N, C-alpha and C positions, 0 to 999 in steps of 0.2 A: 346420830352422830357416834364417832367411833373413840376410843381411849384405849391404847397401848400401853400395857406397864410390864416393865422387865425387873426381876428380883432376884438378886444374887445370881444373875445368869452367866454362866460359865460353858464354853464349848470347846472341845477337843478336835483337831483335825488329825487323826493319827495319835502321835504324841506330842504333837504340837497344840500350847494353849493358843487357840485363836480368839477367845473371848473370854475375859478373865472378872469376874464378880461384879458385873455390871447392874446397877439400880438406876432405873429412869422411867418417868411417866411421861407419855406423849398425848396430848390432849387435843381436842377438836379446835378448828381455827388457827391452829400454829403452823408455821413453814419451818420446819426444822432441818438445818444440814447437819450431815454425819461428815466430818472430816478426819484427816489423818494422814500419815505417809503411807506407801506401799506396803502392805502386809501388816496393818494396824488392826484389822480385824472387822472393817467397816460391812463389806459385803456378807461376812459371817454373822454379823450381827443382824442385818436386818431380815437374813433367811431364818435366823432363829426366831425373830418376831412372828415370822409366817409360819411358823412349825414347820419349816423345811430343813433346818439342820438339828442334828439330835444334840440336846443339852447334857452336859456332864453334871451341872447342878444348877439349881435353882428354877424359876418357871418364868413362862410370859402368859400374860392374860390379855384377852382382847374383851372388853366391857365387862371384865370380872371373871369372865368365863376361861379357864385352861386352854391354848391354843391346842394342847396334844388331844383334849377330848372333843374337839369342834370338829365336825365333818367337813373335809376339803370345800366341798360348794358353797357352805356357810362362808369360810373364810374368804373364798373368792367372792362373793358377793360383798362381804363387807371391807375388806381391803384388795384394791387394785394393785398389781405387782408391775413393774417395767423392770425385768432383769437387763443386766449390761451385756453388750457384745452377742445379741441374738443373731443367729444366722438363719436366711431363709431357703428354703429348700424346695417347696412347691409352689409352680407359677400361677398361684393366684392372683385375681385383681385386686387392687388396694381396697375397693369397697368389701370384697368377700374377706379380706385378711381382718379388717378393722370390726366387721362383723363378728369375727370370733370371740370379741370382748363380750358378746352377749350370751356366750354359753353357759356361764352360772346361773343364768336365769330361765334357761330352756331345759324342758324336758327330754327324753329320749324321742328322737324322729320328730321334735318340734319344728314347726318353721318359724321364721321372724315375723313377728305382730307389727302393725302400724308403729307402736311405740318403740319397739326394738328397732325399725328403721330410722325414725325420728332421731333416736340416741345415737345411731352409727353415723348420721349425718352431720349432726351437733358436735361430734367428737371430730370428724374430720376438717369441719370449718374452723375449730377452735384450735387445731393443730396445724392450720393453714396447707393440709394435703387434698381438699375437696376436688382441686383441680386436678388432681393425679388418680381419682377413683376408677377410671377405667384402665388405668396402667398396670403392667404385670409387675408384681412388686418386686420379683426377682432380678428385675431390670432397672431397679432404680438406683441412685447413687447413694452413697453412705450416709449423706446428710437427709436425703429425702426419705431413705428407709428408718432412720431413727425417729422422724416426725411420724410416719406411719404407724410404728410399734407403740409410740406415745398415744396416738389416736385411738389404738385399740385398747389399751388401758382405761383411758377416758371413757370408751363406750360402755365400761362395765356399769358406770354411774354409781360407783362405790361411794360411801363416807370418809374413806380414807385411801390416799396413794402412796405407795413407795416406789421411789424411782432410783435405780442405780446407776449413777453416772449418765444422767438422760443429755448430757452436753456434748459428749463425745461425738466427733465426726461432724458436729456443725458450725458452720460459719459464725462469726461474731454477732451479726444481725438475728440470726435465728436463735443464737444462745441467748440472747435478750427477750426474743419472742417467747421462748420456753420458760424462762424463769418468770416473765410477766403471766403467764398462763398458770403456772404453778402456784403463783402468788396469789393470783384471782380465785383459785380454788380455795385456798386457805381463807381468805377474806369471805368466801362465800360459805364458810363455816366446816369445811373439810381438814381433816389433818393431813398435811402433806409432810413425808419425810424424804429427803433426797439426799444421797451421796454425790459429794462434789470434791474436784480437785483445785478447782480456779478460787483460791481465797478471796479474791475481788468478788467475784459474783457470790459466794457464800455470804460476805460481811455486807453486800448491798441489798440482797434479796430476802435473805433470812430472818426471821425472827428471834432465832435460837439456835445455836450451834453446840454440838458435841463432838469434843475433840477425843479423839481415841489414840492411844500409843501403846505398842506392844500387847494389844487387847483389851486394855484396861480404859475405862473413861475417867481422864485427867481433868478435863473441864466440861461445864455445862453453864451455858448463860448466853447473855446478849452477845452479838458479835463481836463488838469493841471490846468486852471484857475478856472474850476468850482469845481473840487474836491479840495477843500482847508480844513484846519484844521477846520476853524471857519464854514464852511458850513455843514461841517459833522457833527459838534456839535450841531449847530443849527436845523438843518433838521433831521438828523438821532438820535440825541442824543448819539452819539458814540466819542470816542478819537480813533485815527488811526495812523498807520505808513505810511507814504507817501514818497516814494522816487524812485529813478529810478535804473534799473539793466541794465545797458548799455543803450540801446536805448529804453527799456522796463519801462514803469511806474508801481510801485508796490503802490496797495492801499490794506493795511489789517487793518481792524477794530480790536482793540486792548482792548476796554473796554467800561463801559458805562460811560456818564458823570457824574459828582458827585457823 
């Protein structure tokens, strides 16, 4: 299992403070949503957690080890990463593209083993793209491509998964399927961290939300404790309808403040 901890983490992008003094511990078995308006520092925070963004202050540890001192293959085996907005340039089949998720486990010039092939097939089935395995990935729709790239991340079989806006380009049904899948990964003991813009989805599926504003972590807790009228007004500048429909929370922005 994987625990990620940020201590006093700050990141500059040029002269801009993208992340400011974040302290947070992310533990196995949690589905953690990172939310906040555009430019809040969400993507920069997760990149820093993976050692992909240079820190100005503080540090990140993965299972107690400084991420800056861990070799990249070890990080890639421990934490699968699904970046946002990836472009596909090579006409690979879907099966071959998903198989790239096994690279952290392979040595130079190694071939896929039976266990690797099984991991690839399982990942495609869980992401609902097994029927696309022989298609050329560059010829897929945006939603199909998003699910294939999620399958590639799942094929790593890491104990943690970080997904940056995994719902982009998906229709409502597949959005729910993806959130169910991520939730199942967390229930199975993995740490799942995902950047989300849909507050209703975040409230319904996540165990915990981190609310970022101008690079700072301004709220951390259960969804309905974080998504308050005051927080939405101060951070997003919106009024909202916040209520429950049976067991499900409803978060519907209704207008601009002021």
